[in-house]
N, C-alpha and C positions, 0 to 999 in steps of 0.2 A: 504494500500500500504506500502511496506517495505522501499522503497527508493523514493526520490523525482523524479517525472517525469520531463523531460526537453525537450522542442521541439527541432527539428533539428536546430543546431545553424548556424547562423552567430555568431561568437564569441563575445558576449556582456558581460558586467560586470555581469548582472543578470544571464546569462547562466553560467559563470564561478563560481559564488557563488552557484548556484544550483548544479553544478557538484561537487563542494567541499563538499557540504552537504551530499554526499553519502560516504564520507570517514570516516568509523567508527574506527579510530585509537585510541589506548589506551596504558597505561603502563602495559605490560604483566608481568606475574609471573616470567619469566626468566630474567628480568632486575636485574642485580646483581652487577654492578660495576659502579663507577663514570664515567660519560661521559665527556671527554675533549671537550670544545666548539670548538676548532680548528678542532678536528677530526670530530665532528658533522657537521661543516660547509663544510668540504671537502667531506663528504658523501652526503650531500644534493646537493652540486654542481655537483657531479658525477651523482646523480639520475636525477637532473633537466636537465643536459646536454644530458643524454641518452634519456629522453623523448622528448626534443626539437628536437634532431637529427631525431628521428622517425617522429614526427609530421610535421616537415618542409621539409621532403624529397620529392622531386618531382619524384623520381624514384620508389616510392612505391605506390601501390594501397591502397585504404582505408582499406580493410581487412588486408593488410600487415602492415599498420601503427598501426592498432589496436593490432595486434599480437606482434609487437615490443614493444609497450607501456605495454602490458600485461606482457611481460618478465621482463621489468624494474621494474614493480610493485611487481612482485613475489619476486624479489631479495631485494626489499626495505622494505617490510612490514613483520612483524611477524604474519602470518595469523592465526596460531593456538592460540597464546596468545590473539590476537584481538578477535577472535570468542568466546573464553571461557569467556573473561571479559564481552563482550556484552551480552551474554546469562545470565550472572550474577548468581543469586541464583537459577535460573531454571536449571543450569548445574547439580546441585545435584539431581534435580527431574528427569532428563532424564535418561533413561536406557542406558547401554553401547552402544547398537545398535543405539539408538537415538543420542547419543553424536557423534558417528562416522559419521552417516548420516548428522547430522547438520554441522559438520566441512567440510564435502565434499561439501555440498550445499553452505555453507558460502563462501568458497574459490571460487567456480565457479561463484556464483552470483556477488561477489565483483569484481573479476577480469574482468568478462565480462562487467559488468556495467561501471566500470571506464575506461577500455580500449575502450569500445564503445563510451563513451562520450569524452574522451580525443582525441580519434582518429579522431574526426570530425574537430578539430582545426588545422589551419595552420598559418604560419606567427607569431608564438609565440616567445616571448623573455622572458628569465628567468634570473633574477639577484639576487645576494646575498646582504643582508644587514648585520647587526651585529649579532654576536652569543654570547650567555651568558649562564652561569650556571643557570639552572632553579631550580633544587632540588639536593639532593645528588646523584640522580640516572639518571638525564637527563639534556640535554642542549636544549636551544631554539634558533633556527636559523630563522631569518627574511628574507623573500624573496619578490620579486616583480614580478608579472606575467603580461606581456603586450601582447595584441593582437590587430590586426587592428580594428579600429572603436569602441574601448572600453577603458574607463579610466583604469589606472593601478590598479591592485588588490594586496593588501598586504596579504601575507600568512605567518603564523608562524608555523614552523615545530618543534615538540619536538622529540628529538632523544635520545635513551637510548642504553646502552650496553646490548645486549640480547645474552647470551651464547657466549660472546666474540666478537660479531659482532655488529656494529651500525645498528639500525633499527628505522624506523619512528614509534612513539608510539602515536602521536596525531597531529592533524592539527587544527590550530586556524584561522578561517576566520572572520575578522572584530570583534575580541574580543570574538567569540563564540567557545568554545571547542566542537569539533564535535564528539568526542568519546562518550560523554554522550547522545547525541541526538539519536544515533542508539540504544543504550542500552535501553532507555526509550521506543522507538518504538517497539522493539522486545518484551519487557516485556508486553506491552499493548496487543500485538497479543496473547501471551500466556494466559494472564488473560481473554481476551475475549473468549478464547477457553476452559475455565473452568480449567485453571492451567495445561493444557496438552501441553507438548512440541510438540506433534504430530501436533497440530494446526499450530504452527509456521512452521514446516517442510512442511506441505501442502501448506501454503502460499508461502514459498520460492520456492517450485517446480513450482507453478503457475507463479511466477515472472520469474523464469529461462526459462520456456517455452515461455513466452512473449518476452523475450530478444532474444532467439534463433530465433523466428519467424521474429523479426525485422531485425536481422543481417544476 
């Protein structure tokens, strides 16, 4: 399996952690300038506010909430940089056609998966903690996510300047950097497939078909 399965929520702490474990964010190659912590915090606040507005709307159907969340995510994450980093050394093994297909599948599975999972939640509250310089290239913004019937969940967002725009490059849930988890999982799929990226593409197509059937 490429991503952690999660049963249909009541929004519990365990469910939120499982959802976050699907977020394979990373420091992309396009990160090129120092990120001001205040700018990073403003970006994360806008991203969080946009998601919460969609999630808590009583005027939207579940599919509409998912689509709104998907749009927020597309604007917040550097999909291409994320996908290339996660594929890692196998990017150079893939043919140009495989690279193109991989990035297409990666975006669709990532957005569908996250939007589907986030879209189930309602009554969510999102608040900012402190922001600080993490490295020369990125800043760390601490947030708290609260939902009915679940203890608060602390999430740390790493934000970098990517081609002049702030983008989420990693998400740390309870001390675990999640960008590395997905990279390891994808690499394992390729290795089990004899070092062929086509094995990963086949697995991703299967995952996407399953998500489409559920949604």
